[in-house]
Every structure is written in C-alpha cells, then in structure tokens.
SEZA-619686 format. One record per residue (C-alpha): residue in three letters; x, z, y. Coordinates in pm, whole numbers, plus 50000, padded with zeros to 5 digits. Example, Ala and Ser with C-alpha at 12.3 -4.5 7.8 and 13.67 -1.06 7.14 Angstrom:
<rs>
Ala512305078049550Ser513675071449894
</rs>
This chain:
<rs>
Met337854693344356Arg335964660544325Arg336404633844589Ser332634630944618Glu332494666744743Met334844659845034Thr333714646145368Ser336554656845595Gly339484667545383Trp337964700345262Pro334924711345063Ala331834719045267Cys331024755845229Arg329724785445423Tyr330434822545385Arg327204840745442Ile327884876645330Pro329884904345497Phe333224916045359Pro332904954545351Ala336224972245301Phe336894985344950Ala333404975644830Ala333534979144454Gly332594947644271Met331594928044582Ala332284890944522Leu333074867344804Leu330854837144839Ala333014806144790Cys332704768944729Ala331754761744374Ser334594736544348Thr337274760844469Val338834788444260Phe339364821344443Ala340864853844320Asp338574882944251Ala337644904644545Pro339214939244541Gly337324966044354Pro337565003944365Lys341265002144272Leu343924988344501Pro344984952444437Glu348184945644245Met351374957344420Met349504976844687Asp349995014444697Ala349315044744916Arg352305037445138Thr351065002145203Val347595014645291Lys349075040645526Ala351195014545705Ile348154992045744Asp346025020645871Arg348605030546132Gly348894994546246Leu345134989046277Lys344725021846463Tyr347405010546708Leu345514978146770Ala342214996646809Arg343525020547073Thr345294993147271Gln342264970247296Arg341214965647658Ser337724974547780Asn336724937747800Gly337564933147431Ser340894915647476Trp344524922947403Leu347404910947616Asn350914902947505Arg353374930447600Gly356554909747570Gly358264884847796Tyr356384852947711Gly353234856547919Thr350044875047839Tyr348254849547616Pro344954868647585Ser343184844147355Val346094843347108Met346514881147103Thr342804888047084Ser342234863246802Leu345194875346595Ser344114911646640Gly340554902846543Leu341824885446231Ala343824916646141Phe340634937546138Leu338734910845945Ala341544909745688Gly340894946545616Gly337184941345552Ser335664949945889Thr333224924446033Pro331204922846356Glu328454940646162Ser330174966145939Gly333374984545861Pro335475010246049Tyr336564984746311Ala333284966146352Arg333094975546720Asn336594962146783Val335824929346605Thr332574925346798Lys334234931147134Ala337004906647050Met334504880446934His332434883147252Tyr335564881347466Ile336634848547302Leu333084835047330Lys332974844147698Ile336194826247790Ala335164796247578Glu331804794047754Thr333434798548094Ser336674778748096Gly335814755047812Ala332134748547871Lys332794712347968Asp335884701547778Gly335824726247485Leu339224742247546Ile339414779247455Ala342104795647666Gly342454826947874Pro341934821748247Gly345214812648418Ala347264830848155Glu348094805947883Ala350354777547985Arg350634765447626Ser346894765947583Met346604747947248Tyr348014778347068Gly345204800147201His342694772547134Gly343734770146770Phe343864807346695Ser340534812646875Met338884786146658Leu340344802646349Phe339044837046447Leu335554825346548Ala335204805146229Gln335904836546022Cys333354856146227Tyr330784828546180Gly330894833845807Thr329504869345829Glu325954881745878Leu325404877346251Asp322224875646451Arg320944840546513Lys321784840546884Thr325434849046821Glu325664823546541Asp324334796646771Arg326884805947039Ile329764803846792Arg328544770946649Lys328294754946994Val331744767547092Leu333304755046768Asp331564721246797Arg333094716147142Ala336454730147035Val336754706446738Lys335984676746962Leu338674688147206Thr341224691246925Ala340364656646793Lys340644641547141Ala343964659047209Gln345654645246898Ser348634623446990Asn348004586346966Val350274570147219Gly353814557347237Ala355904529747088Asp355714546246745Lys351954550346752Gln351774546446377His353614579446345Ala351454598846591Gly348904624346478Gly350214658146590Trp349524680546887Ile351564694447175Tyr351184725647391Thr348364713047615Pro345384690347543Ser346564665047800Gly350074663247655Arg351214629247536Ser353514641147259Asp353494664246958Glu355434691046772Gly355114709346443Ser354064744746534Val351074734246746Thr350084708746482Val350024735946219Thr347804757946438Gln345284729946490Leu345164720446122Gln344334755746011Ala341724758846285Leu340084726446175Arg340054737545812Ala338424770745903Ser335844753246120Arg335034728645843Asn334554757145596Ala332124772745843Gly330014741245839Ile331294724746157Lys331724687146146Val335404677246149Pro336464640446160Ala338194630345837Ser340524607346029Thr341824636446237Ile342854655345925Ala344384624945758Arg346504616246060Ala347714652246100Val348804654145735Leu350634621045771Tyr352334634146084Leu353784663945897Lys354924640645619Tyr356734619045875Cys358504650546001Gln359974659045661Asn363764656245642Ala365924646845345Asp366494683745260Gly362744688645219Gly362194708545540Ile360134699345845Ser361744689746177Tyr360594701446520Ser358754668846584Tyr358824632746476Arg360224621246809Ser362844648946830Arg363774653246469Gly366964673446450Gly367464697246160Ser364704713045953Arg363024743646100Pro362354771845848Ala359414785646048Ile357594752646087Ser358394743745726Ala356784775645597Ala353744769145814Ala353514733445684Ile353124745845325Ala350094766545419Cys348624736745604Phe349204712245321Tyr347394736145089Ala344574738845342Ala344294701045359Gly344184696844982Val347804685744936Tyr349194706444648Asp352444711444465Arg352624701544100Ala352234737543987Ser348794736944152Gly347744705043980Gly348904679944239Gln350124645744131Gly352254617344262Glu354364614744576Glu352394640844772Ala353024667344507Lys356734658644500Met356854661644879Val355344696644869Asp357664706744584Arg360654696944798Leu359234715845094Ile358694747544891Lys362214745444750Tyr363654742245100Val361644771445239Arg362494795044955Gly366174787745012Ala366104788845392Val363844818445471Arg365174853745440Val362584880545373Gly364554913045384Gly367354927245592Gly365474934745912Arg364934908046177Ser367084881346023Phe366274854346279Gly364424849146606His361034838746474Tyr360824863146186Phe357194874046225Tyr355944838846292Thr357784826045985Gln356584853945757Phe352994849545878Tyr352964815045718Met355464822245441Ala353174849845313Gln350194826345312Ala352164799645127Met353364824144862Tyr349944840344821Gln347974807944802Gly350374790044570Arg349834789744196Asp353334802744125Arg352324838844076Lys355914849044002Ala356924837544351Trp354244859644510Arg355174889444293Glu358774885844407Tyr357894880044772Tyr355304907144844Pro357434937844750Gln360264923944965Ile358124917545272Lys356454951545233Lys359804969345222Asn361064951345529Leu357874956845729Phe357944993945641Ser361454996045787Leu360414978346109Gln357254998346185Ala357545020546493Pro356425057146500Asp353275047546693Gly352235023946413Ser353184991646589Trp355604963646510Gln357624945646777Gly357214909246683Asp359904883946772Asn360214898947122Val356774884847191Gly355234919447186Thr353714947246982Thr350204932746970Tyr351574900846820Gly353874918346573Thr351304944246465Ala348554918746408Ile350814896446199Ala352294925245997Thr348884939745908Ile347494905545814Ile350434899845579Leu350104934045417Gln346354929145367Leu346504895045199Pro345974910444851Tyr342544922844965Asn341524886144964Tyr338794890845223Leu339424862345467Pro338324828145335Ile341064809945526Phe343784828945339Gln342224829244994Arg343674810944697
</rs>
C-alpha cells in the first residue's frame, strides 16, 4: 500500500456489490492496493465440509427464529440486555454467510436488524451520535462500536438511496462521537488515546479501544471520513499497553499482567490499522512489536478443550480474525480445524452456543462468524 493512497490510516474504498451466498465465481470488489483472497466458488472453501455447513446452518436458524419483531436481539445471560451489541453481532453473522439486506436466505433478518440499529441511532443518538439501546446498555461504547461495524458492512451492499443516506448520516455522527470520546486527559496525556465504557468517561481500556478501532476502519472503508490523528493515537495507545512478554495489558493506567483476550483483539486491530508482522511485509520496530504480540497470543490462548477460560468466545472471535488475516497460512490451517472441533462440541441441540455466560445470542453470533470466515464475504474480516 502506498502512503499516497492513505488519508486516515486505511485505503479509501467502497464495496458496491452484494455478496450472494455460494455464488460461483463472484468476485468481491476491493481496494486495488489491497490483496484479498478469492471469493468462494461452487466448491466449499479449504477446510470447510458438510459438518461445518450444518453447524453454521443450525446456528443461523437459531438466530433467525429468536429475532424479536422489532428486528433486535436481546442478551439472554446475566450481563444486561445490550440490544445494539446483540443485534449488530447477529446481523454480522448473517452477512458473513452471504446474505445482505437485498438478497440471500436471511435478507429479511438483516434488513430488520439494520433498520432497528438505524432507528435507535436516529432516536437516542440524533444529537451526539451515540448508538446505544434505550436505557439498556450501561457500557454504551461497546454497542456504539459494534453498531458502526455492522452498519458499515451493510452500507457496502446495493441499497436504495434513501437507506444509504440514512446510514451515511448515522456513521458520520458516530465517527465524530468516537473521535470526541477518545481519552486525552490526565497527567500522562502523552499516553492517552484509548476509549472507556462510556463516551463521557475520562479513562481508557483495551477491549473498548479495540472495538472502536475496528469500527473506524470499517467506516473508513465505507467512505466515511475518519480523522487520521484518531487512528494514530489509538495505535500508539495499544503499543503503550504492551508488556515485556509481548501481550497487552488491561489499560495503560492499570497495567497488570497481559490479557490473552485483549492481546488477540489487538492483533486484528493492528492489521486493520496497517501495522503488520514481518511475515506480512512489515518492517522496523512496529513489525517486531506485532511479532512479539503474535508469539504471546499463540502461547497463551487455548483453542480446544471446551471452555478453557472465562472469555473464550470473545477471545476466539478476535483470535480467528488474527489467524485468518495473517500471512502465516500454516497458522490458520492449524487453528481452524481446532476451533471447528471445539465449537462442534459446544453447540447445543437447538443450534445455539452459550457464549461466556453472556448468552446464546452472543455465543451463536460469534461462533457462526468464526466458522464462516473462509467464505471471505465480509470486507472487515478479509485478508
């Protein structure tokens, strides 16, 4: 990628064609300066088989039948309902299988989810830009980030002009809110640059920062203006949070030990921001930093053996992206069969997955997204 092609940390590109499921020979529109894998043809992608397809199908059917009449999903665990998070993740799961608001077996579900997120954005966030479910999301920046990510993927399909305009306006306001909410106060101001759970928070931590970075990348790819300084400061923040073992701490102000989940998420975000490991052509200190991070994550994150730790689904959501998007194809070929096997063992008879005690909507959306990565439909998760 040439520096002259970059205005805010990522190449400017738009995705203007639908992603129909199993469409033979259909190529995804991508930036000319970015190399993507081929779109799936009439045969299943490498390492996918009939059992994988069946598990995905059961999971997507579970999500479809549990969608509420207003287009939303609610969390069914003990952490609050979080409608914007659950709706956006579920919508992404359908998009990852090739359905869009316009076509595919789950087009109606995607459309309802999209309009639900637009409605709450235009209601609760009309003035400040925050996208969050009414009175239901105490840690609102999570919902804000995942909603931006989902809407940006919808914006890249063939929508009518009115809907496109609505999404663009919502994303414009949302990006401005994210930029404004970035931490920039405190005695160590030079090390600020992350985000915390609410837009008015005066601190930061890794998991929210990761959510905002991916949302900004997706918005930029959709053609929304994203301040370059916001991206640069966020990348620096994650660098400041790296420990001697290569992993990422909870936050710069409350370092502690490295967190496997946040560390896995950081890899995906560094890739999104154009910071690559040496195997992907990166050079200098940044590439060494990512190499150390990858080494830590591969040693710290268990893939098999059931639920091996408390944030298993969250960790694997980002671990899968990091392995799939990295240029070390051997690492992906080792990882995907392991995660498939473990997810098969955790799937319930009704097709759902219970994710991290957050709930079945959360777990099922994440599991189906992971299993569908080889389809290569969603721009945000492509290589």
